[in-house]
C-alpha positions as CSV (number, residue, x, y, z in Angstrom):
1,X,0.0,0.0,0.0
2,X,1.1,3.4,-0.5
3,X,4.0,5.2,-2.0
4,X,3.2,5.0,-5.7
5,X,-0.4,5.8,-5.1
6,X,0.4,8.8,-2.9
7,X,2.8,10.3,-5.4
8,X,0.2,9.7,-8.2
9,X,-2.5,11.4,-6.1
10,X,-4.7,8.3,-6.3
11,X,-6.8,8.9,-3.2
12,X,-9.7,6.7,-4.3
13,X,-7.5,3.6,-4.5
14,X,-5.8,4.4,-1.2
15,X,-9.0,4.8,0.6
16,X,-10.5,1.6,-0.9
17,X,-7.4,-0.5,-0.1
18,X,-6.7,0.8,3.4
19,X,-8.1,-1.2,6.3
20,X,-7.7,-1.0,10.0
21,X,-5.6,-4.2,9.9
22,X,-3.2,-2.8,7.3
23,X,-2.8,0.5,9.2
24,X,-2.2,-1.4,12.5
25,X,0.4,-3.6,10.9
26,X,2.3,-0.5,9.8
27,X,2.4,0.8,13.3
28,X,3.9,4.2,13.9
29,X,3.6,5.3,10.3
30,X,-0.2,5.4,10.5
31,X,-0.7,9.0,11.5
32,X,1.7,10.1,8.7
33,X,-0.2,8.1,6.1
34,X,-3.5,9.7,7.2
35,X,-1.8,13.1,7.0
36,X,-0.8,12.3,3.4
37,X,-4.4,11.4,2.6
38,X,-5.7,14.6,4.2
39,X,-3.1,16.7,2.2
40,X,-4.1,15.0,-1.1
41,X,-7.7,15.7,-0.4
42,X,-7.0,19.3,0.5
43,X,-5.3,19.9,-2.9
44,X,-8.0,18.0,-4.8
45,X,-5.8,15.0,-5.6
46,X,-3.3,17.1,-7.5
47,X,-0.1,15.1,-7.8
48,X,2.7,16.4,-5.6
49,X,5.6,18.1,-7.4
50,X,8.1,16.6,-5.0
51,X,8.0,13.4,-2.9
52,X,10.8,11.9,-0.8
53,X,11.2,9.4,2.0
54,X,13.4,10.9,4.7
55,X,15.2,8.4,6.9
56,X,17.9,8.7,9.6
57,X,19.4,6.5,12.2
58,X,17.8,8.7,14.9
59,X,14.1,8.5,13.9
60,X,11.8,6.3,11.9
61,X,11.4,7.0,8.2
62,X,8.9,9.7,7.3
63,X,7.6,11.1,4.0
64,X,7.8,14.6,2.7
65,X,5.4,15.9,-0.1
66,X,5.4,19.4,-1.6
67,X,3.2,21.1,-4.1
68,X,3.8,24.2,-6.1
69,X,1.5,27.2,-6.3
70,X,-0.9,25.4,-8.7
71,X,-2.1,23.1,-5.9
72,X,-4.1,26.0,-4.4
73,X,-5.6,27.1,-7.7
74,X,-9.2,26.1,-8.7
75,X,-9.2,22.9,-10.7
76,X,-10.3,24.8,-13.8
77,X,-7.0,26.8,-13.7
78,X,-4.6,23.9,-13.0
79,X,-2.1,23.3,-15.8
80,X,-0.1,20.1,-15.7
81,X,3.6,20.7,-15.2
């Protein structure tokens, strides 16, 4: 579950495939995953311009997503990069 669908902005598949069991199995990454779903919904499923998994020896891996200015524009004004 996850990475490719998040970077593709595929919220419908993510929601359909996500179960309590799959989130519980992931463990501490669950709140971050839900944050990504919320962010994708807030920008209307617009694909992020930048996505990276950040990992270190001091903390569990986490994801980072970023959108350009077009993410806040109405859908009728969005031009694909």
